[in-house]
N, C-alpha and C positions, 0 to 999 in steps of 0.2 A: 460322808460318802456320796450325799446327793450333789455336792459341787463338782465331783469328778465326773459323774454321769452327765451333769449338765455341760460340762466343758467338751466332753466327747460328742455329745449330741449336736453342740454348736459346730463343731469341725465337719460334721456330715451335711450340714445345711448347704443348699445351692445359694450361690449368689445370684442375685437378679441381674439379668442382662439388660445393659443400657441400650436403649434404642438411639441409634445415631441417624439423623436426618441428613442426607446429602442432597446438596444443591445441585440440580441437574443441569443448571446453566454455568456452573462454576467451570473454570478452565482446567484441563486435565494437566497432569504433571508432565514435565518434559521426559523424553525417553532418555534412558542412561546410554552411555557409550557402548556398553555391552550389548544392549538391544540393536542400536544401530550396526554393530559389526555382525551380529547374527543375521540380521536381515541382509546386509550386503553380501555376505558369505554365501547364504542360502540362494540368493539371486544368482551369484556367479555359478554355483554348483548345479543349480537346476538348469541354467542356460547351457552349460557344458554338456549336461546329460550324465555327469559323474555320481549323481545321488541315486540313480536307479538301482544301482547294485546294493546300496546300503539301507538297512532298516532306519526308520525315523529316530529312534533312540540312539542308535550308533551314529547317524548323521549328526545329530545335535551334540553327542559327546565328543566327536572329532572336532567340531567347531569350538566347544569349550576348551578342549586341549589347546587349540591355536590360540585362543584368547589368553590362556595362562602364560604361554611362552612369549607372548607379544610384550615388548618393553613398555614401561610405564609412560614414556614420552609419546609413543604412538597411540596408546590408549586414550590419551587426552585429546589427540587430534580428531578422533572419530567423535 
């Protein structure tokens, strides 16, 4: 009986978090094609003034829908 209680108590123990040291001088990862697309579309919509009628959440949702419809060959170009 003591073995079962020992097993259940070991499941409840928290695992120690590992401390990850990040080099501040390391180069950043390159931006994905999606991020480039969002930035370009956001700039187009803000310059045209069409974004003012939309909430930020729906604004990004519309851009996400446009990304999903975009063919793969055009996604790679961005």
